[in-house]
C-alpha positions as CSV (number, residue, x, y, z in Angstrom):
1,M,2.1,29.7,15.1
2,N,-1.3,29.0,13.8
3,L,-1.7,25.7,13.6
4,V,-5.4,24.3,12.4
5,F,-5.4,21.2,13.9
6,R,-5.6,21.7,17.2
7,T,-8.8,21.4,18.2
8,K,-8.8,20.6,21.5
9,A,-7.6,24.1,22.6
10,K,-9.4,25.9,25.0
11,A,-10.4,29.5,23.9
12,F,-10.3,33.1,25.3
13,F,-11.6,36.2,24.7
14,V,-9.1,38.8,24.8
15,D,-9.3,42.5,25.6
16,V,-7.3,45.6,27.0
17,D,-9.4,44.8,30.2
18,S,-8.9,40.9,30.5
19,P,-7.1,39.4,32.9
20,A,-3.8,37.8,33.0
21,Y,-4.0,33.6,32.5
22,T,-2.5,30.7,34.2
23,L,-2.0,28.3,30.9
24,D,-0.4,25.2,30.8
25,E,-1.8,24.2,27.5
26,P,-2.7,25.7,24.2
27,V,-5.1,28.2,23.9
28,N,-7.0,29.9,21.3
29,V,-7.4,33.5,21.3
30,I,-10.2,35.4,20.1
31,L,-9.6,39.2,19.9
32,S,-11.7,42.1,20.8
33,P,-13.1,44.3,18.5
34,S,-11.7,46.9,20.1
35,L,-8.1,45.4,19.1
36,Y,-8.5,46.0,15.6
37,W,-10.0,47.9,12.8
38,V,-13.2,46.5,10.5
39,K,-14.9,47.8,7.2
40,R,-17.7,46.3,5.1
41,V,-17.6,47.8,1.9
42,S,-18.7,47.2,-2.1
43,L,-16.2,47.4,-4.5
44,P,-16.7,46.8,-8.4
45,I,-13.7,44.2,-8.0
46,K,-14.7,40.4,-8.4
47,Y,-12.0,38.3,-6.8
48,L,-10.5,38.6,-3.1
49,R,-7.5,39.1,-4.4
50,D,-7.6,42.1,-6.3
51,V,-8.6,44.1,-3.4
52,K,-6.2,43.0,-1.1
53,S,-3.9,45.7,-2.4
54,L,-6.2,48.2,-2.2
55,L,-6.1,47.5,2.2
56,P,-3.8,50.1,3.2
57,S,-5.2,52.9,0.8
58,L,-8.6,51.8,1.9
59,F,-7.5,52.3,5.6
60,E,-5.2,55.4,5.3
61,D,-8.0,58.2,6.9
62,I,-8.7,56.0,9.9
63,L,-5.7,54.1,10.9
64,P,-3.1,55.8,14.0
65,E,0.6,56.3,12.8
66,G,2.0,52.5,13.1
67,K,2.8,49.4,11.3
68,Y,-0.2,47.3,10.4
69,S,-1.0,44.1,8.4
70,Y,-4.5,43.3,7.0
71,S,-6.7,40.6,5.8
72,A,-9.9,40.7,4.3
73,I,-12.9,38.2,3.6
74,K,-15.7,38.2,0.8
75,E,-19.5,37.8,2.3
76,G,-21.8,38.3,-0.4
77,D,-21.6,41.0,-2.8
78,E,-19.7,43.3,-0.3
79,F,-16.5,42.6,1.2
80,V,-14.8,42.8,5.2
81,L,-11.7,44.4,5.8
82,F,-9.4,44.1,8.7
83,A,-6.4,46.2,9.9
84,Y,-4.6,45.7,13.1
85,N,-0.7,46.5,14.7
86,D,0.9,43.3,15.3
87,K,3.3,44.7,18.1
88,E,0.4,45.8,19.9
89,I,-1.9,42.8,19.8
90,L,1.7,40.9,20.8
91,D,2.9,43.1,23.7
92,L,-1.1,42.8,24.9
93,L,-1.1,38.7,24.8
94,A,2.6,39.2,26.5
95,E,1.0,41.1,29.6
96,K,-1.9,38.1,29.7
97,A,0.8,35.6,30.3
98,I,-0.4,34.3,26.6
99,T,3.1,32.8,24.8
100,A,4.2,31.5,22.2
101,N,4.4,28.2,23.6
102,N,0.7,28.1,24.5
103,L,-0.8,30.2,21.4
104,S,-2.7,28.1,18.7
105,N,-4.7,30.3,16.5
106,V,-6.0,33.7,16.3
107,Y,-9.0,35.2,15.8
108,L,-11.0,38.8,15.3
109,A,-14.2,38.5,16.6
110,Q,-15.8,39.9,13.7
111,N,-15.8,36.5,12.0
112,E,-16.6,34.4,15.5
113,F,-19.4,36.6,16.4
114,N,-21.5,37.8,13.1
115,T,-24.3,35.9,13.5
116,I,-24.8,36.9,17.2
117,E,-29.1,37.8,17.4
118,T,-28.5,39.3,21.0
119,P,-25.9,41.1,22.8
120,V,-23.4,38.9,24.9
121,K,-21.6,39.7,27.9
122,V,-17.8,40.0,28.0
123,S,-16.7,41.4,31.0
124,D,-18.5,43.2,34.3
125,E,-18.3,46.5,31.7
126,S,-18.7,45.2,28.2
127,V,-21.0,43.3,25.5
128,L,-20.5,42.3,22.2
129,T,-23.1,43.4,19.7
130,L,-23.6,43.5,16.2
131,Q,-24.7,47.0,14.2
132,N,-24.9,46.9,10.8
133,G,-23.2,43.5,10.4
134,V,-20.0,44.8,12.3
135,V,-19.1,43.1,15.8
136,V,-18.4,46.4,18.1
137,K,-17.9,46.1,21.8
138,L,-20.8,48.3,23.8
139,P,-20.9,49.1,27.7
140,L,-22.7,46.5,29.5
141,A,-25.4,49.4,30.7
142,L,-26.6,49.3,27.1
143,A,-27.8,45.4,27.6
144,P,-27.6,44.5,31.5
145,N,-29.5,41.5,30.8
146,A,-26.9,39.8,28.3
147,E,-26.2,36.7,28.8
148,T,-21.9,35.9,29.7
149,L,-20.3,34.7,26.8
150,D,-19.4,30.7,26.5
151,L,-16.5,29.6,24.1
152,N,-16.5,26.0,25.6
153,E,-18.9,24.7,22.5
154,H,-17.8,27.4,20.5
155,T,-17.2,26.4,16.4
156,F,-14.7,28.4,15.1
157,S,-14.4,29.8,11.7
158,K,-11.9,29.2,9.2
159,Q,-10.6,32.5,9.3
160,T,-7.5,33.0,11.6
161,I,-4.6,35.6,11.2
162,H,-0.9,35.1,11.5
163,L,0.8,37.7,13.8
164,T,4.0,38.8,12.9
165,R,7.4,39.9,14.3
166,F,6.9,36.7,16.6
167,N,9.8,37.7,18.7
168,Q,7.7,39.9,20.9
169,I,6.5,37.5,22.6
170,A,9.3,34.7,22.2
171,D,11.1,33.7,25.7
172,K,14.8,35.0,26.2
173,K,16.4,31.9,24.6
174,S,14.7,31.9,21.4
175,Q,15.8,35.5,21.5
176,V,19.4,34.5,22.1
177,V,19.0,32.2,19.8
178,F,17.4,34.4,16.7
179,G,20.3,37.1,17.9
180,S,22.9,34.3,16.9
181,I,21.4,33.5,13.6
182,L,21.1,37.3,13.2
183,G,24.9,37.6,13.7
184,F,26.0,34.9,11.5
185,L,23.9,36.2,8.6
186,V,25.2,39.7,8.9
187,V,28.5,38.5,8.8
188,M,27.9,36.2,5.9
189,F,26.8,39.1,3.8
190,T,29.4,40.9,4.6
191,T,32.1,38.9,3.6
192,E,29.9,37.9,0.5
193,W,29.6,42.0,0.0
194,L,33.7,42.1,-0.1
195,I,33.7,39.7,-2.2
196,T,31.7,41.1,-4.8
197,S,33.0,44.4,-4.4
198,S,36.7,42.9,-5.4
199,K,35.7,41.7,-8.5
200,T,33.6,44.7,-9.7
201,S,36.6,46.2,-11.4
202,A,37.5,42.9,-12.8
203,I,34.1,42.7,-14.9
204,I,34.2,46.4,-16.1
205,E,37.4,45.2,-17.5
206,K,35.7,42.2,-19.4
207,Q,32.9,43.9,-20.5
208,G,33.2,43.3,-24.2
209,E,33.4,39.9,-23.5
210,V,30.4,39.8,-21.3
211,F,28.5,41.7,-24.0
212,S,29.8,39.2,-26.8
213,H,28.8,36.4,-24.3
214,Y,25.2,37.7,-23.3
215,N,24.6,38.6,-27.2
216,L,24.2,42.3,-26.8
217,Q,23.8,45.2,-28.9
218,A,27.6,46.5,-30.0
219,T,27.4,49.8,-27.8
220,S,26.7,50.8,-24.7
221,F,24.5,53.7,-26.5
222,Q,22.5,50.6,-28.0
223,N,22.1,48.9,-24.6
224,E,20.9,51.8,-23.0
225,A,18.2,53.3,-25.7
226,I,16.5,49.9,-24.8
227,H,16.7,50.0,-21.1
228,A,15.1,54.0,-21.6
229,K,12.5,52.1,-23.8
230,L,11.7,49.4,-21.2
231,S,12.4,52.1,-18.5
232,N,9.4,54.4,-19.7
233,T,7.1,51.0,-20.1
234,F,7.5,50.6,-16.5
235,E,6.6,54.3,-15.5
236,R,4.3,54.2,-17.3
237,Q,2.6,51.0,-16.1
238,S,3.4,52.1,-12.7
239,R,1.4,55.4,-13.7
240,I,-1.7,53.4,-14.6
241,R,-1.6,51.5,-11.4
242,D,-1.6,54.4,-9.6
243,I,-4.7,55.9,-11.1
244,L,-6.7,52.7,-11.2
245,N,-6.2,52.5,-7.4
246,L,-7.0,56.2,-6.7
247,A,-10.2,55.6,-9.0
248,L,-11.1,52.1,-7.4
249,T,-10.8,53.5,-4.2
250,L,-13.1,56.7,-4.3
251,K,-15.3,57.6,-1.6
252,L,-18.5,58.2,-3.1
253,G,-21.8,59.3,-2.0
254,A,-25.2,57.2,-0.9
255,D,-26.6,58.0,-4.2
256,E,-23.3,58.3,-6.3
257,R,-21.6,55.3,-7.9
258,L,-18.4,54.4,-10.0
259,E,-19.8,53.7,-13.5
260,E,-16.4,52.9,-15.3
261,V,-12.5,53.1,-15.3
262,A,-11.3,52.1,-18.8
263,L,-7.6,52.2,-20.4
264,E,-7.2,53.7,-23.5
265,K,-4.1,54.3,-25.5
266,K,-3.0,57.3,-24.0
267,K,-5.1,58.0,-20.7
268,V,-7.6,56.7,-18.5
269,V,-10.8,57.2,-18.4
270,I,-13.0,57.6,-14.8
271,V,-16.7,57.9,-15.2
272,I,-19.2,58.5,-11.9
273,K,-22.6,59.3,-11.5
274,T,-23.1,62.4,-9.3
275,A,-26.2,64.6,-8.6
276,T,-23.3,68.2,-9.7
277,E,-20.6,69.3,-11.1
278,E,-19.2,70.3,-8.2
279,S,-19.6,66.9,-6.2
280,G,-18.2,65.6,-8.9
281,T,-15.3,68.0,-8.8
282,K,-14.9,66.8,-5.5
283,R,-15.0,63.2,-5.4
284,L,-12.1,63.3,-8.2
285,A,-10.0,66.1,-6.4
286,K,-7.3,63.7,-5.4
287,L,-7.1,62.2,-8.8
288,K,-6.6,66.0,-10.2
289,K,-4.1,66.8,-7.5
290,R,-2.0,64.1,-8.4
291,F,-2.0,63.6,-11.9
292,K,-1.9,67.2,-13.3
293,R,-2.6,66.6,-17.0
294,T,-6.6,65.8,-17.0
295,T,-9.4,66.8,-18.1
296,S,-13.1,66.5,-17.1
297,R,-16.6,67.9,-18.5
298,F,-20.4,66.8,-16.8
299,D,-23.6,66.4,-18.5
300,N,-26.9,65.1,-17.5
301,G,-25.4,62.9,-14.0
302,I,-22.7,61.8,-15.4
303,Y,-18.8,62.9,-14.5
304,V,-16.2,61.9,-17.0
305,M,-12.2,63.0,-16.2
306,E,-9.6,61.7,-18.5
307,V,-5.9,61.5,-17.1
308,R,-3.3,61.7,-19.9
309,L,-0.8,58.7,-19.1
């Protein structure tokens, strides 16, 4: 859907109150700020790839119920994070008569207008403007003399988004084809399951041969002991991951900061700078609630929590 080489495609700004379009050629769509959520954050993380796994937790307190996709870009020392509901956007595009056949690329207003110096008019009721580095939509009454947005000479950023659930805006013929393929896959996997089930008893009877062929231990007891050891390792790594995820997404005050997150042999140590022991306890309350084996101490503006593994 997002074909970067369609440079000659027309551009449209799409909002809930945008008109329906009559189109016979590819178009680029810029989504209004009202169609996605955005955050600018500073995190003790160096690489963009490390941020992506944290995106759902960073938005969990503000998103309405639904299924969301996420993306992020890095600007200087900050990360700009996005969340959007694919189905709602696809449904809205369908209402505006923008179908899969003429949809080239999808952009976010944040990435296309993050350098505007003055408000721009996008409808008879609204303007776009920058507030603390975030593109927002505001009533036209706040900037009645704003110039109308002109996308004829707009130079697009390289930041597109890929909408899932493509069939939401696909035509009926495409849906029939998709349904046929899905039906074939259901039949194929059902047949495969029946064949696999019929072979299960035969595999169990030849367990000794399997053990010898794959150089397994002599008894099931020994193999189960190895499995238990690996399972314990997996559980420990999962616990470490969950602790680090919560630690790196702490909500701190303006005068607070995360000083250190250290992994030791039997514990994870989280150190934050904060004014009082009470504030430190509050910031790390979620960690303490989820992981019961914790100890903490406060000394001279430094709050330390240790979570046992």
